[in-house]
Steps between C-alpha positions, in 0.01 A plus 500: 500500500479866593805721470587845624401665171147353535439713807386859517679756712322598822388824334371328184319241708338766718358666188363175355422312822122537493457364148760224552325397823157480332638301209685258731187445712313397183784268394510337846123438494541304178787302656318403823388146571274437798536151635189470712403769748832548677791462258577762238793479263625791293715382213781748459646624174746766395243777534375405847856460627612828346217673684607340830859613446395854409285516813787378720738754349241773559412401857861448606623797292764280340708665227850353547596261217611220732178516702288502184690193381431331835125553446525367144686192624232425760194561284627349173460160663122555465509548120414182306775392262323293236459156659312600811226700665585698813245607756455680826253290701297654780295319762215738576250505785327827587456399865834520684420223750385269221819577301723416798329161541510431125874574475566235765295245304649584160870432559642380167199610292725688257673174403163333435388742227523360147431553133394206287510562126286249311606147595853598602636452851412764755755780522559591864684821588843579627420732788655787691843487348586828673437390861309256718145621555361254750575371847406183684180665618376710207548592137536847356209679336724576197707257292698527177465214254660383176324237290730330245349344187637261238490613136211257436302652787573850369388407148173356634447796737540746211284296261209503746507159671300486821708635789409408857627693800462352843624421846558156647539629857284297741354823648458674164400239243388691192513474123373724221533533126692811401272723294603549137559875540749445784661218306548728200648780715740262679601333170686817409747429785632200310618728222715709733 
């Protein structure tokens, strides 16, 4: 969990922004999982969330303690807390017309995403705890997800058991094996 003392002042952040931005981009690349051609998940951690908060404070020119705390309260929900992985999922189509059609066909896709560690049950996410992100006619292009794992799943995840990531949605049926590098990077989140 991030606290006020973890954040830089606006002035300090302005001085270090370029290097922090480059470092965070590299961290995010290591924490990305592409599920097929159109779903990308970025698994958040303390560093990626801290960057998002610093950027919000900078853009909105927020320096009042109560407003900074409001940002911390909102974004801390994205920091994994030891028994879970938390991701921002994006549905991506470069063609706008194709994306509009896809979002109508992918209602509920966020709830169909899963992790399967070894022979354990599939872990499906708890989604969009902040607000509803779909309507009767389309889903959002961005979703926030929390995958909860049992201690046995965590132990196997960390020890290198095969981890599958997939979607059971009828219009986006996909499964892949998580590469070992991503698995190692995400394992760190269980030690939060």
